[in-house]
Every structure is written in structure tokens, then in C-alpha cells.
N, C-alpha and C positions, 0 to 999 in steps of 0.2 A: 808183735816184736819176731825176728826169725831163728830158725834154728841154728844160726850161728852168734846169737845174742845181741846184735846190732840189729833198728828198729830201718824201717824204711818207709819213706814217703809214696804211692803209688796214685796216680790220677787216671781214673774211665772216664770215658764218656760216651755216653748214650746218644744215637741220632734221633732220636724221638720220644724221649719222653713228654708225654704234658700234663701229667701230675699223678702225687703220691696218693696209693690205697690201702687203705691194711684191708687184711681178710682173716678169715679162720682157717687152721689149719685143715679142719672137715671138709672144704669150700674147694679144696682142690681137688684138680682131677689129672688122672696120668692122660699125658697126650696122644692122640691116635695119631701120629708119623714119629718116631723116632729116625733122628740121623746119625749115622754112621760115624762114630768120629769127635761125637760134642754130649759126652757125659754131665758138661754141667751145665744143659737144660734141663730144668726141674718140669716139676710139675705144671698145669695150666689153670687160670680162671677164668671163667665167661662172665661179662657184665652185658648189660646193654647195649657195651661201646663194641662190642667186639672180643677178643681174645689176650691176655697177659700170660705170659711164661717168667716161670722162674727160675733165675739165674742160682745156681749151687757157684759162689765165689770160691768154695775151697777145693771142685774141683775147677772150676777156669782159671786159678791162679796156683797149676801145680806143682808140687816142688822141680819139677825141671824147668820150665818157664822160670818160676823167681830166680833158680840158681841161673839163666841167663840172663836176667834182669837187675841183678847184682850177684855178681859172682862172687865167691869170696877174695877175703883182702889177704895177698899175701904179703908175707916179708921177707926182706932182702935183708937179712943177718946173718 
């Protein structure tokens, strides 16, 4: 539920998901490279198929973006 008390549905599309994996927090490593302006890119895990990066959904869907996607209702009263 948003700050305005309303519920919102939002769909996200992932481009190249092949499977779901579970990992332990202690298996995550800080990324070697950081991308300016991409605070939502989290730690990494490496397996035999390559690397996987965790997305921080609270940082990705920050307050400003949510306000843009779901503007407050305006009452005309």
C-alpha cells in the first residue's frame, strides 16, 4: 500500500530470466564495478553459469518514481 493509502499493481518485465535461484546472504559479494545513478543495483552472486545481480526494489521503485507512476488523486470539491 502506498503512502496515500491506496493499493497499486505494477508489473515488471525481466529481459533474460532463465530460472529462479535461492542463495544465502553470506554468499553475496559487492560488485566490482559500480554504476553512477544506479543505487538499485545490489550485491552479486557468482555460479557456474555466470553472475547474478540483486536488484533493490525499494531503491528501484523510489518515492519519486512511484509518485510519477501513481500520482495522488485530486479532489474537485
